[in-house]
C-alpha positions as MATLAB code, in Angstrom:
seq = 'MNGHIPPIVLGAPPAQHRMCFTVGEHSAHHIRRIVRSYLDEWEMPELTDAVELGVTELLANVVRHVPDRRCTLLLLRSPGGVRVEVTDGSDRLPVLRTDASPYADGGRGLVLLDAVADTWGVGRWSDGKTVWFECRGGGQERSA';
ca = [
     -18.412   49.742   30.333;
     -15.031   48.492   29.166;
     -15.605   48.731   25.449;
     -13.107   49.915   22.883;
     -13.207   53.648   22.163;
     -12.182   54.330   18.564;
      -9.198   56.693   18.118;
     -11.369   59.046   16.078;
     -13.329   59.808   19.265;
     -10.245   60.291   21.435;
      -8.250   62.236   18.879;
      -4.590   61.824   18.007;
      -2.212   60.958   20.827;
      -0.231   63.965   22.042;
       3.172   64.431   20.417;
       4.874   65.223   23.707;
       4.724   64.610   27.428;
       6.353   66.796   30.093;
       6.911   65.769   33.713;
       8.333   67.956   36.484;
       9.341   66.144   39.653;
      11.886   65.507   42.364;
      13.745   62.294   41.582;
      14.131   59.607   44.211;
      16.306   56.544   43.988;
      13.334   54.459   42.795;
      11.701   57.035   40.505;
      13.217   55.648   37.316;
      11.037   52.530   37.545;
       7.839   54.599   37.483;
       9.094   56.985   34.805;
      10.080   54.033   32.561;
       6.497   52.739   32.772;
       5.159   56.123   31.652;
       7.698   56.344   28.814;
       6.864   52.789   27.714;
       3.148   53.617   27.609;
       3.788   56.625   25.349;
       6.044   54.624   23.031;
       3.336   51.959   22.783;
       0.698   54.605   22.085;
       2.948   56.182   19.445;
       3.481   52.726   17.895;
       7.259   52.817   18.502;
       7.793   49.732   20.672;
      11.124   48.986   18.969;
      12.578   52.042   20.744;
      11.467   51.000   24.231;
      14.684   49.353   25.441;
      16.982   52.139   24.249;
      14.760   54.980   25.462;
      14.144   53.364   28.851;
      17.878   52.827   29.363;
      18.648   56.408   28.348;
      15.983   57.795   30.685;
      17.267   55.632   33.541;
      20.833   56.856   33.096;
      19.862   60.528   32.905;
      17.671   60.254   36.011;
      20.472   58.452   37.849;
      22.711   61.430   37.050;
      20.133   63.776   38.563;
      19.990   61.670   41.738;
      23.762   61.562   41.979;
      24.763   65.085   40.905;
      21.859   67.529   41.433;
      21.544   68.642   45.077;
      17.762   69.241   45.103;
      17.078   66.338   42.666;
      14.475   68.396   40.820;
      14.178   68.012   37.069;
      11.871   68.192   34.095;
      11.659   65.342   31.619;
      10.308   66.055   28.157;
       9.410   63.191   25.831;
       8.923   64.321   22.210;
       7.642   62.244   19.336;
       9.065   63.079   15.928;
       8.296   61.532   12.544;
      11.436   59.397   12.721;
      11.681   58.607   16.418;
      11.810   60.105   19.890;
      13.738   62.861   21.659;
      14.110   62.902   25.446;
      15.277   65.964   27.381;
      16.098   66.093   31.079;
      16.545   69.615   32.449;
      17.809   70.385   35.941;
      19.075   73.370   37.912;
      22.688   72.241   38.237;
      25.410   73.935   36.212;
      27.622   70.842   36.506;
      27.964   69.410   33.001;
      28.134   65.660   32.441;
      31.390   64.168   31.207;
      31.663   61.162   28.905;
      34.266   58.982   30.627;
      35.853   56.243   28.606;
      38.458   55.408   31.239;
      36.202   54.131   34.057;
      37.668   51.300   36.066;
      35.761   48.003   35.887;
      35.481   48.270   39.682;
      34.216   51.876   39.820;
      30.755   52.594   41.246;
      29.880   55.026   38.486;
      31.098   56.709   35.359;
      29.388   54.525   32.757;
      26.020   56.243   32.328;
      26.939   58.415   29.372;
      28.926   55.568   27.810;
      25.718   53.499   27.881;
      23.687   56.433   26.566;
      26.179   56.900   23.739;
      25.819   53.213   22.868;
      22.003   53.148   22.669;
      21.103   56.647   21.428;
      21.485   57.787   17.849;
      22.640   61.184   19.061;
      22.844   63.046   22.361;
      24.108   66.299   23.772;
      23.993   68.933   26.471;
      22.637   72.475   26.456;
      23.710   74.956   29.116;
      21.298   77.614   30.396;
      21.659   80.472   32.870;
      19.804   78.419   35.484;
      21.006   74.883   34.698;
      21.335   72.476   31.813;
      19.458   70.089   29.559;
      20.839   66.688   28.656;
      19.041   65.218   25.653;
      19.130   62.187   23.400;
      17.353   60.948   20.304;
      16.488   57.442   19.184;
      15.252   56.821   15.670;
      12.981   54.001   14.611;
      11.874   52.419   11.396;
      15.255   51.025   10.400;
      16.965   54.412   10.161;
      20.735   54.249   10.363;
      22.591   55.476   13.423;
      24.943   58.377   12.755;
      28.594   57.930   13.689;
];
């Protein structure tokens, strides 16, 4: 049976999704598909490009800078948009570099995140850090 199941039977979609995993160089592709499916389910497809790019950049930082590559990604739906948090066990804080050479291999991830997210930041914990960003939908203005 492949019939439609009304939402009333399934209940409301969950307001968050948490994933704990070890990131590989190709993990971002699979994680983007999961994120996209939640944004579609939450009826926020206009945020897909920005959120997918932000997730990709944060996971790339885990691959590059976290020795064991283990992290937790939390995707949170809010009334006005989405918040993404990536927590890892490294105490090395990310740095927003605005002076990256056009020929450099890296150094642009947070610049891209800053361009697509409405707001972002870093929280430091005794056993690591959380890098987070928020994207708002529904025509809300981006804060400066």
